[in-house]
C-alpha positions in Angstrom: 78.8 98.5 110.9 79.9 101.8 112.1 81.1 103.5 109.2 81.5 107.1 109.7 79.9 108.0 106.3 77.0 105.7 106.4 74.1 108.3 106.4 75.1 111.1 104.2 75.3 111.0 100.3 79.1 111.0 99.3 80.9 111.1 96.1 84.3 112.7 94.6 82.6 113.0 91.2 82.3 116.7 90.2 80.7 117.9 87.0 79.6 121.3 88.1 76.6 122.3 88.3 75.3 118.8 88.4 74.1 117.3 91.7 76.1 114.4 93.2 75.1 110.9 92.6 73.6 108.9 95.4 75.6 106.2 97.5 73.3 105.2 100.0 70.4 107.8 100.7 68.9 110.7 99.1 70.1 113.2 101.5 70.2 116.8 100.2 74.1 117.3 99.5 75.2 118.5 96.2 78.7 119.0 94.7 80.2 122.7 95.0 83.5 121.9 93.9 86.0 119.2 92.9 86.6 117.0 95.9 84.2 118.8 98.2 80.7 118.4 99.4 78.6 120.7 101.0 74.9 120.4 102.5 72.2 122.3 100.7 71.6 125.9 102.1 75.0 126.1 104.1 77.2 129.1 104.4 80.5 127.9 103.1 82.2 130.9 103.9 81.9 130.3 107.8 83.0 126.6 107.4 86.8 127.1 108.2 86.9 128.9 111.5 89.0 126.3 113.1 91.3 123.6 111.7 92.4 120.4 113.5 95.9 120.7 114.7 96.1 117.1 115.4 94.2 114.7 112.9 94.1 111.2 112.9 92.1 108.4 110.8 91.5 105.2 112.7 90.4 102.2 110.8 89.1 99.4 112.8 88.4 96.1 111.5 87.7 97.9 108.1 86.6 95.9 104.9 85.1 96.6 101.6 83.5 94.1 99.2 81.8 94.2 96.1 79.3 91.3 95.5 81.0 88.5 97.0 84.6 89.8 96.4 86.2 91.2 99.4 88.7 94.2 98.3 90.1 94.2 101.5 89.4 92.9 104.9 90.3 93.2 108.6 92.2 96.3 108.1 93.4 97.8 111.7 95.6 101.0 111.0 95.8 104.5 112.5 96.9 107.3 110.1 98.3 110.6 112.1 98.8 114.2 111.2 102.5 115.0 110.1 103.1 111.7 108.6 102.9 110.4 104.9 101.6 107.0 103.9 101.7 104.8 100.7 99.0 102.4 99.8 100.7 100.3 97.4 99.7 97.0 95.1 99.3 96.1 91.8 96.8 97.3 89.1 93.4 96.3 90.2 94.2 95.5 93.8 91.9 97.8 95.3 94.4 100.9 96.3 91.7 103.3 94.9 88.9 101.9 96.6 90.5 102.0 99.9 91.5 105.6 99.3 87.9 106.4 98.6 86.8 104.6 101.6 89.0 106.5 103.8 87.8 109.7 102.5 84.2 108.7 102.5 83.3 108.5 99.1 82.2 104.9 99.2 80.8 103.0 102.4 82.8 100.0 103.9 81.0 96.6 104.2 82.3 96.1 107.8 84.3 97.7 110.8 84.6 101.4 110.8 86.3 104.6 109.5 86.8 107.4 112.2 88.2 110.7 112.0 89.6 112.0 115.0 90.6 115.8 115.6 92.6 116.6 118.9 91.3 113.5 120.4 87.5 114.1 119.4 85.5 112.1 117.0 84.6 114.1 113.8 81.0 114.2 113.0 80.4 112.6 109.5 78.9 115.8 108.1 82.0 117.5 108.9 84.6 115.6 107.4 84.6 117.3 103.9 85.8 120.4 105.6 89.2 118.6 106.3 90.0 116.8 103.2 91.9 117.8 99.8 91.7 115.2 97.3 93.5 114.9 93.7 92.7 111.8 91.5 92.4 110.6 88.1 88.4 110.0 88.3 87.7 113.5 89.6 86.9 116.1 87.1 87.4 119.8 86.6 85.2 122.4 85.6 86.6 122.8 82.2 84.6 125.6 81.3 86.3 127.8 83.5 89.4 129.3 83.2 92.3 128.0 85.8 91.9 131.3 87.5 88.1 131.2 87.7 88.3 127.7 89.1 90.7 128.3 91.9 88.5 131.6 92.8 85.5 129.5 92.9 87.0 126.8 94.9 88.5 129.2 97.6 85.1 130.5 98.4 84.4 127.5 100.3 87.5 125.7 101.0 90.0 128.6 101.6 93.5 128.2 100.6 96.6 128.2 103.2 96.7 131.6 104.9 99.0 134.3 103.0 98.8 132.5 99.7 97.1 134.1 96.9 95.9 132.4 93.8 98.3 134.5 91.4 101.3 132.8 93.5 99.4 129.0 93.1 99.1 129.7 89.3 103.0 130.8 89.1 104.0 128.1 91.3 102.5 125.3 89.5 103.7 127.1 86.1 100.2 128.1 84.9 100.3 131.9 85.1 100.8 132.3 81.3 97.6 130.0 80.6 95.8 131.4 83.6 93.0 133.0 81.8 92.7 130.0 79.2 89.6 127.6 79.5 90.7 124.4 81.3 89.2 122.4 78.3 92.0 123.6 76.3 94.7 122.5 78.6 96.9 119.4 77.9 96.5 116.5 80.2 99.4 117.2 82.0 98.2 121.2 82.8 95.2 119.6 84.1 96.9 117.5 86.6 98.7 120.5 87.9 95.4 122.5 88.7 94.2 119.0 90.2 97.2 119.3 92.2 97.1 122.8 93.0 93.2 122.9 94.6 94.2 119.9 96.7 97.6 120.7 98.2 97.1 124.7 98.6 93.7 123.9 100.5 93.7 124.8 104.2 92.9 121.4 105.2 94.9 118.7 107.5 94.4 115.8 105.3 95.5 115.2 101.7 94.7 112.2 99.9 96.4 111.7 96.4 95.6 108.8 94.1 98.3 108.2 91.4 99.3 111.9 91.7 101.7 112.1 88.8 99.3 111.1 86.2 100.0 112.6 82.8 103.0 114.7 84.3 106.2 114.9 82.5 109.5 114.8 84.4 109.5 118.6 85.4 105.9 117.8 86.6 107.2 115.0 89.0 109.8 117.7 90.5 107.0 120.2 90.9 104.8 117.5 92.7 107.9 116.7 95.2 108.5 120.5 95.8 104.7 120.9 96.7 104.7 118.0 99.0 108.0 119.3 100.6 106.8 122.9 100.8 103.3 122.6 101.9 102.5 119.1 103.2 104.9 119.0 106.1 102.3 119.0 109.0 99.4 117.4 107.0 98.4 113.9 106.9 99.1 112.7 103.4 98.2 109.3 102.0 99.3 108.4 98.6 97.7 105.7 96.5 100.2 104.4 93.8 102.3 101.7 92.5 104.8 104.2 91.2 107.7 104.4 93.8 108.3 107.9 92.3 105.0 109.0 93.4 105.5 107.8 97.2 109.1 107.7 97.7 108.9 110.4 100.4 106.4 108.3 102.4 107.6 107.3 106.0 104.8 104.2 106.1 103.7 102.0 103.3 100.5 99.8 103.3 100.5 96.9 100.8 96.7 96.5 100.0 97.5 92.6 99.2 98.2 92.1 103.1 94.6 92.6 103.9 92.9 90.2 101.4 90.9 87.2 102.5 
């Protein structure tokens, strides 16, 4: 197996300041932020000296199984920057599993997942720099206020150049609750924070798992406005069975096409 993330520990769980749980080896990685992993002793502020202008994610004969059950298999696909993709399928079909495999949260059982930046393979321990993710199973630091959380987040994963935290809070309609602890937010407000930290991060790849979870009708409109305004040049992958979440996607992958 030639999986990009077979050596380091990877997880998208985030319960600050707890350490990340191990998937494959006791490599000293720990979670610094929602959806972001950094090696212990590193200097986060120096990580983003360069962003990839052309990113591709290449899956070759990729497969994942739990025990004897194959979730997907023989998946050959190339995702490219500037394009949007939907991973579809019924509940329990493996959409989230595929998204986590693409992002490196879990190892695949066969084949390879390779990130390419301007035609050059990206090292496994560099990939976290290029990914923003929002998903229901990722937790926020609820003891922080939204403003504190975003300030914390940007110290190691900067936001898009020229965009301030106040602008982000205003855009997602949370400016009046900016100084309230996140634990007092409604589920829809928390989802807005999750979308904000992913979409406004200055990264080339955005992974969205059921991105409109807990959002009301204005929240859906906000989601689409964020995609239109800030994701045009990015590689976006949406995992969902709700067409309202992926209607903008130009390509669609049905996970059921990659079962045994």
